[in-house]
C-alpha positions, 0 to 999 in steps of 0.5 A: 471027251479026252480024244475030242480035246486032244484032237482038236489040239492037234488039229490046232497045232497043225494048222498053226504050222500050216499058217507059219509056213505059209508066211514063211513061203510068202516072205520068200517069194516076194523076195525072190519076186523082188530080186528078179524085178531088180535084175530086169530094172537093172537090164534096162538101163534105166534113167535114175529120178535125179538124173531125169530132174536134173535134165528136166530142169535144164531143158525148162531153162532151155526153153526159157532161153530159148522163148527169150531170144525169140522175142529179142529176134522178133523185136529186132526184125521189128525195128529193122522192118521199121527202120528201112520203111522208115528211111526207103531204101538203105543201101548196106556198105558191101565189100568190093571183091578183089578182081584178079589179074590176070 
């Protein structure tokens, strides 16, 4: 009876040690993988989140301004068309080019 308990105790110690070693190996492997991934990401020259958000905001603002300008141009074209249609053809004053004397 004594022998079986001793054998079980030894097996329990071995199993406990193996679990501890496995956990240590797992941590070491995770650390190495993390280092490799970070190294690869740094080499890829990726944009950071803050920089991406700043550029995204700038692009949205530029698009809104472009849309406003497009509306203003359309309105001015409409006015010009209405003005030229109501008053007939208006001649725009042109500067006469100086004739070369020769």
